[in-house]
N, C-alpha and C positions, 0 to 999 in steps of 0.2 A: 195037641193043639199047636204047640211051638213048631212041630215038624210041618204042619199044614201051612203056617204063616211063612216059613222059610221057602217052601215049595212055591207058594203063590208069588212071593217077591222074585224068586229066581225066574219063574215063568214070565213075569212082567218085564224083567231085565232083558231077556233074550228073545222075547216075542217080537216078530217083525211088525212094521206099521201097517197092519192089515186088519180087516174085520174078520169075522168067522168065515170059514170056507163056504162059498155060495153055491149056486147051481152048477152042476157038472164038475164039482170038485175044484173050481178055480178060486184062487185068492182074490179078494176084492180090496183094492186100496182104499184107505179111509179118505173121506172128503176133507179138503183143506179147512182148517179152523178159521173162524172169522169171516169177514166179508170180502177179503182181498185174496186174489190169486196172482202171484208175481213170479215170472220166469225171465231171467236176464242172461245174456250170453254174447258170443261173438261168432261171426262166420267169415271164412275165406271164400271169396267169390270170384268165379270166372264168368265173364259175360262179353258180348260183342262190344267193340269200341264205339259204335253208334248203331242206331236202329237200321238194320239191313246190312251191316258190315260182315265181311268174312274174316276179319281179324279180331283177336280177343285180347282182353286186358284182365289183370288180376288186382283186386283190392279187398279191403275189409268192410264188413257191414255189421252193425250191432243187431243182435237178436233181442227183441223186446216183445213180451206178451204179458200185459197187465190187465186184469179185470177187477171191477168192483161190483159185487153182487152180480145181477144179470143185466145191469143198466149201462155201465160205462166200460170202455175198453181202450187200450193203446197197444197197437200191434204193428210190427214193422211191415206187414203186408196190407192189413186192413185199415191202418191209419188210426186217427183219434176220433172216437165216435161214441154214440149213445144208441141203445136199443129203445126206441120210443114205444114200441109195442112188442111184447113177446109172450109166447105160450111155450109149453114143452116142445112143440114141433114147428113153431113158426116165429120168425123175427122180422122186424122192419125198423129201420132207423136212418140216421144221418151220420156222415163221417167227413173228416178232412184228411186228404192224402198228400204226401210229399212225392215229388218226382225229381229225378236228377237232371243234370245239364248235359248238353252236347258241346264239347270243347273242340274247336277246329284243330287244336294241337294233338288231339287223340289219334288222328289218322291223316296220312297224305291224301286220301281220297276226298277229304273235306276242304282241300285247298280251293280258295275262291268263295267259300261259304262263310256265313257269320255264326258265331257261337250262339247257342240257345241256353238261356239261364235256367237254373233249377227253380222250382216254385211249388205251388200247392193248388189242388183242386178241391171243390166241395161237391158232395154227392149224396145220394140216397140209395138204399139197398133194401132188399127183402130176401129171405131164405126160408126154405121149408125142408124138413127132414123126415124120413121114414126108416127107422132102424139105423143101419149103416150107410144108407143112401141119402144124399142131400143135393139140393139144387139152389142156386143163388143167381140173382140178377142185380146189377149195380149200374147207376148212372153217375158220371163224373164230368163236371164242368170246370175248366181252368179259371182261376180267380186271380192269377198273378200277371195277367196280360202278356204272357210269353207266346202262347199259341192260340189262346181264346177258343180252344177246341172242346168238343163234346165226345166222350167215349161211353159206349154202352157195352157192358160185358156180361156174358152168361156162362155159368159153370155147373157141371154135375160132378159130384165127388162120391167116393166110396171108401169107407174105413174097413181095414182088415188087419188081423194079427197073423202074420206069416209064421212066426215062431212064438215061443213062450212069452217073451217080453218085448219083441220088436213090434212097434206100432207103425202102421203103414197107411198113408192116405193117397189114393189114386184120384186123378181129376182130368177132365177134358172140358174145353171151353172155346169160346169164340169172342171176338171183339169187333164192334162197329165203331168207325170214326168218321166225323163229319169233314167237310172239305177244308176247314180252317186248320184242323189238326194235320191231315194228310199233306197239305201244301207246305206247312211249316217244316215237317220232317222229311218229306219225300219230293216236294216240288222244287223246280229250278226256274227262277225268274231271269229276266234278260241280263241283269248285272252279274248274277252268279254264273250264267251261261258264258259270258265273255271272259270272266276271271278263271273259270274252271276248264273251259273247253268242251263242256257237255252241252247238249242241245237243250233248249227250253222245254220245260215239262210242267203241265198243270194237272195236279192230282185231285180227283173228285172224291166225294164221300162214298162209303161202302164198307163191306166186311173187310177189315184190315188184316186179320190173322185168325188162325185156329191154333190151339195149343193143347198139349197134354203134358202131364207131369206126375211125379211121384215124390212123396216126402217120407223120410224115415226118422223115427225117434226111438233110440234105444236107451232106456234108463239103467244106469249102473247101480243106483240106490234110490232112496227117497228124495234126493236133491239133484244129483248130477245126471245129465243125459247127453248122449251123442246125437248130432243132427246131420242129416244129409238131405239136400233138396236138389232135384234134377227136373228141369223143364225144357221142353222142345216146342218151338212155335214155328209156323210157316206163314210168311207174309203172302197176302193174296191181292188180287185185283190191282188197283192203281199203285198201291204200296209196292207190290212185287215188280211192277213194270217200270218203276222209276229208274233212270240211268244210274243213280247212286247205288241201287240194289242190283239191277240186271247186269250192268256193265262193270261196276267196281266192287260190288259186294256179293251177298247171297241172300236168297229168300228164306233159307234155313237158319234158324237162330237157336242157340243152346245156352242155357244158364246152368251152372253147377256150383253148389255151395256146400261146404263142410265146416262143422263147428261143434261147439259144446254150449250147454246152458245149465244154469243153476236155479232150482226152484226154492224160493224162500218159504 
């Protein structure tokens, strides 16, 4: 009897934080205890100096992924929001999103233009999933009176495990922007034309960009993970034809982020 107790304690001490071996002989990670899921970390980010720039800058970005039950979330990409309606394969809700500024000091190409402040937009979203495939649509309206624009984005994603522990998300999507948004970031009024030497340009609404990306997460243990995010987008239509992009920048935009995160 004593020998069995010792063996049981030893097994518990060295047993990994997994449930029994599931289908196909794979280890299944235990679900987080309680109602909270909290992952925090940091990213080193390379991104264009402004929308449509061919120059890049480096800065830091916090990685935040907090969920409470299936109702509330705070995510560095999805914003602060709530799932008003959710089933195992469908979600619909609302969210507040933060967007960064455009500082004229970031690039010589912005000489003669005004800085655009950072702010927030409010939106609604819905998503549906079938196994490893998911689709999402999101509406975002500026509420900070910076560009007063409307964005509508759609995305299709696919989850795959390329190696034993490497988790990979592939996605492709597109974004529509109204004329208030495109004119703020890609238009050139008469005052800006005189100050910059570029010709006046009025940008209309339309499909602003298409994008594709891949995200990698490699867990070292039950808490620490390495993160890699790579995204490529191509500006289209009036956004791509803007002199800020066509003459001084590039329609090809790349984002690359590397970092680490800790699961509590």
